[in-house]
C-alpha angles and dihedrals in degrees: 000000000000108000131198097295094048093047090047089052091053090049093051093045097048101034096084092055095044109041111093094014122121123228109238098179143347130206135173128205092193102047099179089070095061123086124228098024116285099260093050093045092048092052091048092054101037113109094006121130120230103236100176141002121206144139135255113188105310093338126105108218125203112193111209132201109265092041105277122129133210115215119200120192112189093196116179104341110004125127137165123242136172120247105210121202109267094006124125113264116250122237126273098021106175101168138011136195114201111211133202088247090069093249126112127220107220130200107207116191124165095189097041095228097122119113135209123195130181109205136179096222132027094209093055093043095054099025094124094056120106125231124300108258093218095048113113089235091060096092130162087261091053091052091048089053091052090052097042115114095008120122102195136118107271099236098055088043093056090048089057103102091208089064100045123357122230105017118127138170098291101048095038090058091047094047093050090050094054090045090051091233123140111232092233093058111121113244094229090058097058114116119226090254091054091051090051091050091048092050092051092045094051092052094043094049094046094047092049091048092050090050088052092047092246133287125307110206100157142340093301096079114025128185103041124129102189091094088075091062104039111132101201114349111107092358102105110157093017123111119265109252090222105045108004097242115137115263112244128214119214140156120256119176090345091303127117107249134188125206142166105232092206100044092039106037115190114253117248114259 
């Protein structure tokens, strides 16, 4: 699933061609993934100008004239592409916005898990999301406050979008490695110094991944370069670049997880 760096890359790549453009028409070829239903959503978007394009967590947000917002969640296999006039249509197009520039914004999604919402208010639509990890207000103290009083394993907790928005499997594994924290460590047993290291690691990993245009694991998200620099994710059986110990794969909260057993020793029970 595209995580914060991949979604941010889509936003930065498509923003110049979207801001200031007017939506002429919208259609969906997988109607169950549009809220409200397609005809209502199409009427709400038709004729509206796209005033801004940004990201909230893993959501792409189009801000329309009149105040409405369009939220696009790429889920497991979604990606955005341009439909150029006269060009062959790419595979797996599930939804399309026709713009007054003549281009079309396409949501391509092989597995059909992507979602599109048209909402009246951005705050209400994303009210359950936690803070943005790259926001200046997301300090080590703010992270400590989010963890306070919780008795959960740290990896599933970080994957909870109501705790921190935008983190997924890849960058949680990487952040825990750089913070030297085992993913099974209980959140209420983290020392203040560990929380500070974790905060710094999250921001460092996400910024680096954005600079590298995200991580390309397979055909779903092309163009990233972060996969060349991953410390643990996807490297089971390979030597740790820091200490040489072999990276271990395990399951944490039903998610594939990668850890260096020497750099991230398991806490005593």
